N, C-alpha and C positions, 0 to 999 in steps of 0.2 A: 776537595770538590773536582770532579772530572772536567776536561775541557768541553765536553758536549754540554754539561749542566750549566756552566758557566756562560756558554753561547746561548742556551735557551733562556736563561735568567736576563741576559742582556737584551735579547731579542724581544722577550715578553714585555719588559719595562718599555722598551721603544715602541712596540705596538699598542701598548695601553696608553701611553702619552699621546701619541697621534691620534688614536681613537676618540680620547677624551677631547683634545683641542678640536677635532673635526666635529665632535657632538655639540660643543659650544657654539661653534660657528654655525652649525645647523639650526640650534636653537635661537639664535639672534636672527637668521635670515627667515625662520618660518614662524616666529612668535606672532608677528603681526598679520601673516597671510593665512596661515592654518590654525594659529592659536585662538583667534577671534573670528567671528563673523557678524555681519549686521541683521537684525531683526527689526521687522516692522510691528510695532507694537501701538498702543494706544497713545503712549507719549510721543512717538515718532520713532525714528531709527535709533535702536540702542545696540550695544555690543553685548556679546554672549560668548563666554569663552568656551573653548573646545579643547581641554587638556590633554583628553585621550587620543585625538587625532595628531596633537603636537607631539605626544611621546611616541607615537608609532613612527612618525618621521624621524626624530631624533634617535629612536632605538634601531631603526633601519640603518641610519648614518653610522652610528656606533659600532654595531656588530659587523656591519658590512666591512667597515675600514679595519676593524681588528681581525676579522678573517682573512682579509686580503693581504694584510701585513704578515700575517702568520703563515699562510698556506699557499700564497700565489707569488707575492713580490719578492720574496726572500726564499727561495726554494732551495737554496744550498745548505741550510741548517738541518740538524737530524730530526727535529720535530716534523718536517714536512715529508721525510722519506716514506712512510706508509701511503700517504695519498698521492705521491708521485709514482710508486710503484705500482699503485692500482692502475694506472693508465698506461705505463710503460711495458708492463711484464716482468720487471726484474724479480729475482728471488726474495721471497719473504723470509724474515726472521721472526723469533717467537715474539719479540717486543713490539714488532710491526702489527701482529694480530691483536695484541693486548691494546695497543693505541686506537685501533680501529674499533675494538669492542668498547672501549671506554667511551670513545666519542658517540658511538651509537646510542649507549646507555644515558649518557648525559641528554642527548636529544630526546629519547623516550621519556625520561624524567621531566624535561621541560614541557614536552606536549602533555603528559598527564597532569603535571602541576598547573599548566594553563587552564586545564579543563576544571579542576577543583576550584581555582581562583575565580572563575567565570561563575561557577555554582554559588560559591559562598560570598562574594564580593560583587553584586551586579554592576556596580559603578566602575570597575576595573575590567570591563568587558573588552575594551579596545587595547589595553596593555596585554590581556590575556591572548587576544587574537594575534598580536605582534610576535608574542613568545612562540605560539603555536605555529606560525608561519615559518620563523627560523628553524624549528626542529623539523618542520616537514621538509625544508630544503635541504638540511643537512643529510636526513635519512635518505632522500631521493638520490643525491649525489653519491652517498655510499653505496646505494644499491646499484645504480648504473656501473660504478667502478668495480664491483664485486662480479657482476654479470660480464663486463669487458675482460676481468682478469681470468675468469673461468673459460671463457672463449679462447684467449690467448693461449692457455695452458693446455686445453683439450685438442683444440684445432689449430695449431700453429700456422700452418699454410692454406689457411680456408681464405678464398676470396670473399670477404665480408661484403663489400659493396655489390657484387653481382647477385650473390644470394638473397640479399636484403631487396634489391630491385625486383627480382622474380618473385619473391614472396610477396612484395607489396602489389605487383600487377594481378597475381592470382587472388589475393584477398579483394582487390577492388573489383574484379570480374564476378566473384562469387558473392560479394556482400550483399547486394540487393536482392538477388533471387533467394539466396539462403535465409536471410532475416525475413523475408515476405512468407516463405514457405513455413518458417518456424512459428512465426506469429498466428498465420491462419490454422495451422495444425495443432498446436499445442497451447495457443492463447496466453503467452508469457506476458504480454502487457507492454510490448515495445513500443515506444513513439515512433512508428515507421514514418510518418510524413515529416516529422521533424528531423529524423536522422538522414533521410533522403535530400531534404532541401539543404541541410548543412553539408552534405557531401557534394551536391551539386555546387553550392557556393564555393567550397574549397577548390574542386577541379576547375572551376572557370578561373580562379586567381592562379592556380598551378599553370593553366594555359598562357595566361596573360603575363606571368613571370617568365616563362620559357621565351615567350616572344620578346620582351624586353631584355632578355640575357642575351640575345643576338647583338643587340645595339649597344648595350653597356658591357657585359661581360665578354662578349668576344671581339667586337670592333673597338671597344674602349670609348665610345661616344656617349658622354652624359645627357641623358634625354629626361627632361622634367615634364614633358608634354605629352607622353604615351597615352593618357586618356583621350586625346583628341582623335586618335585611330580607331580607338575603342567606340567613340561616339560616332565616327563617320560609318563605321561598319554597322551600326546599329540603326541609325537613320536611313542608311541606303536600303537596308533590308526592310524596315517599317514602311517606307514611301512605297517600294516596289510590291511589296505584299498587300497594302491596304488599297492601292491605286489600281494597279493591274491584276489583282488577284493571283499573283504568283506564288508558288509553293515555296516552302524554306529551301528546298533542296535546289530549286532553280535561283534562288537569291543569294545563297550561300557563297558561291564562287564571284559572283559579282559583287558583293559586299567585301570580300577580301581583295578583288583587283581594285575597287575604288579607293580602299584604304593604302593599298601599295602605291596608287597614283598620288595620294595627298603625302605619302612618305617621300616619294622624290620631290615633291613639290616644297616640302620643308627643308629637303635636304641640299637643294640646289643653292639657296641663299647663304647657307652656312658651311660651304666647302671650305673656307679659309679660317673658321673659327673652331676653338677647342677650348676644352675645360670649363671654367665658370662662364665664359661668353655664350658657349654653345648651349650651356643648361638655361640661360636667361632667355634666349632666342627661342628655345623649344618650350619654354614655360609660356612666352608671350604668344606662340602659335596656338598652344591649347585654349588660351584665354579668348583668342580671336575667334576660334571655332565656337566656344561656348557661347560667346556674345552674339555671334552671328544665327545661332540656333535659337537664340532668345528673340531677337528682333526681327527676322524673316519669318513673320507669321504667315505669310501666303503659301509658303511650302511646308514649314516645320511645325506650324500652328503656335509657335512661340512658347509661352510657359505653359500653356494647357497641354503641351505634349500630344502624342499620337497613342491612341488606345485601339482597342480590337484588333490587335496583331495577331493573325492566326498562328496556331500550333503546328509543328511537324507532324507529318503522318508517316505510317509504317507502309511503304510501298502503295501509298493511295489510299490507306485504311485509316480513317480518323479514329481518335480515342474518344467516343462519345457513348451516350445511352441509346440513341434512337437511329435507325437506319442501319445500312451496311458499315459497321464499324469492326475494330480489331476484335472485340469481345464476341461479336456474334459470328464472325468469320472462323475463329478458332474453337467456337463452341464454350466460350469461357463466361462466368458470370460478370457483369459489368462491376468494375471497381475503378474509383478515380485514381488510386495508386498505379495502375498501369500506366497511364500517361506520365507520372513521375518517375517510374523506373525507366521508361524509354527515354526520357529526357537526361536521366543520369547515365545512360549508355552512349547517347549522342555526345555529350560534353567529354566523356571519357574516351570516345574514338577521336574526337578532335584534339584532345590532349595528347594522346597517344602519337597521332599524325604528326603534331607539332614537334614531339620530341625525337621521332624517327628521322624526319626531314631536317632538324638541326644537326642532329648527329652525323648524318650523310655529308651534309654541306660543310662541317668542320674537315672532313677528310678530302674535299675538293679543292682545287687551287683557289677558289673564292673564299673558302673557309680559313685556309692557311693565309691568304692575304688580309683577312680581317685580323686575326691574331697578330700577324706582323705589324699591322698599323697600330694596333693597341700597344704593342711593346715599344715601337719608336717609328713615329710617322717619316721622320727625316730619313732615316735609313731605309725605310720601304720605299721612299721615292728613289733613292739612289741605287736601289736594286731593279729599278725599271717598272716597279708596279704602279699601275694608274690608280691613284688615290681617290680620284673622282668618282670612278666606277665603283671602287670598294666602298666607299662611303654610301653612295646611293643605293646600291645592293643591299647593304645592312639596314638602312633605313626602310627601303621598300620590303624587304623580307620580314623584319619585325612588325611593320605596319600591317602586313597582310594577316599575320596570325592574330594581330589585335583586332583587326576586322571580322575574322572569323568568331572570335570571342564575343564581339558587340553584337553580330547577328543572332548568336545563341542566347545572349541576353535580353534581347528584344522579344524574342519569341518565347522564353521561359517567363518573363514578367507579363507579356501581353500590353505592357504599356511603358512609355518611355518618355522622359521630359529633361531638358538641359539639367536639371538639379542632380540627375544620377551621374553626371560626367564632370565633377568639380575637380579642383587641384588635389584633395585628399586622396582620390583613387589613384592618382599618379603617385604620390607619396607613398602609399601603400604598397603598390607594386614595386616602386623602387627600393623599399625597405625589404621587401622579400627577396628580391635579387642580392642586395648587398649583404643581408645577414645570412642568406644561404651560401654565398660563396661565388664571387664574380666567376662565369663561365662553367659554373658547376650545375647539371641538369638535376641530380639528386639532392644537392643542397636546396636549390630552389623549391623543389617539392616538399622537402621537409620544412622549410622556412613558412611556406603556405599552409602547410597543416598547422603549424604551431601558432603562427600569427593570425591567422584567419579562423581556422577551426578551433582551435583551443580557447581563443578570446570570445568568439561567438558562442561556444558552448557554456561560457561562464553566464550568460544569461539564463540558463536553466538553474535556477537557485536551489532546488529541492536537494541534490546530491551536495552541494558545497555547504549548505546550511548543517547538514549531517556532520560535515567535519569540522567547520569553523563556529558552529553554534547557531541557534535560531535567530538571533539578531543580526546576523551577518547580511550585508547588502552588497552583492557583487557589483552592482552598478557604480558604488561609490569607490571601488578599488579596482575596476577593470583597467581604465587607462594607466593607473599607478602601476600596476603589475606589467602592463604592456612596456612601459618605460623601463621598468626594473630588469625585464627580460632582454630587452635590446641593449642595455648597458652591460648586463652579466656575459652575453655573447661576444660584446665587442672587447671585453677585459680578458675572457678565457680564449675565446677564438677570433684574434683580430682579423683573420683573412676569411671568416665566415663558417657556418656550420660544416661545411665540407670544402677545406682550403686547398685539398689537393686535387688537381685535375688530371685525367688521362690525357698523355700527349696526343695531339692529332695524328703524328707520324712516329714510329718507333723503329729503330733498326732490328730486324730480326735475328741478325748475326754478323761475324765479322769475317771478312775474307782475307785469307793469309797471302802473303807474298812470297814468290819462289827465293829460294836463296841467291840464286845467280843474279836476281834483280836488285837485290839490297847490299851487295858486297861493296866493300870498300873502294872507291875509285870507279865505279861504275855509273853510267848517267842514269 
């Protein structure tokens, strides 16, 4: 027996024993929480077993632990070489292609077998769903790796990030108009309202993520109360618009300035705090803002919120059906989707403005001071950098973009209340920044698309039931998949989706020294 076969056998036995032990631990942990549930019957509360859900949880732990042991945690053994070569671009051998093909075939057989199992044994639907999910994950990772390998092979010097960004911006610009014209011309049956609303939601979180990325990613200040600035911007805009009848474009800069002022307000008391203590204070500040919004009924209307918030106009032209409107001015037939498309371009422009200003600020002295303070605040002070101004500028700049997003949220919804600005909003935005990669603009955008757009799209059950079966209810598995996705990203990409960041300053070239200046014995 060869050395590689012995190593493979030893590793397989170790991985299986570890996976079995982990599965038993998961079984004992979940048997009383997931394995049974209380049911209100005529005799009172009774327990009803849920073996399918328990089997899914134990199966995920078993297969996940087995795959991690085989392909991630011990990547120096020969069986992992094909999967490592997929993402490194190393030359392939014939056996590598055989291993990848065999893995894909096994995943396809598992998927097909799960379909037959669910068809002939309805009681095993949950088990079949778990098997099908594992097969789909394996096939998706293999497909991504093969595409990456082809790109590395045919375009070795291609700047992927730049081309990806340009392609994404062009797609975002053309998406609403193209889809609208295709639907109106060919009547394809696209759910335009759903697609536009989902896109607006994703862009809103992209903008919020980029704003928080200044505080957390660039300045290194852990902020758990970012939703407070989001709320300040929304309420300032709503109060000005409903009280003084000001337009959206008049209130937008005021909402951003008010949020920036509150950013300085929360920054002043925490100048000497860092780490967990800073996070606790910012979280407390967000709760203070929410409680004030609930109890200051004379101004904020308390839990009842503020309604009838006006919509933005196109250079003074409202999007309505009567009077001098956008449709009548351009000779178009009135369509409610015109206002939705306009809102899409408004938030898209605000998000691009946030990205451009952040990228420019990173190259300025204040941006370099943020990054220096993130790396080592004591060394930053020893270099003569005023950390007080640096911290306050980071809080104020990030809060300003949060205020802009809050103003847009208010005008899009037409109604706001304190219930829209809870801690879960801050947690979601912080998760987007951390999972995308601290300091990475591209990573934050990708994380927002995956965590917000992907999991909101799961509410549309029609397409998912075609994949997982007619009994699949995504509402039951949505948060489970959310947690699995976050754990997977932290395991495979501990630095975030995009862990590498472009340096703020790079040396374009080296300057040589004349020979007479470096001779031995010369000063």
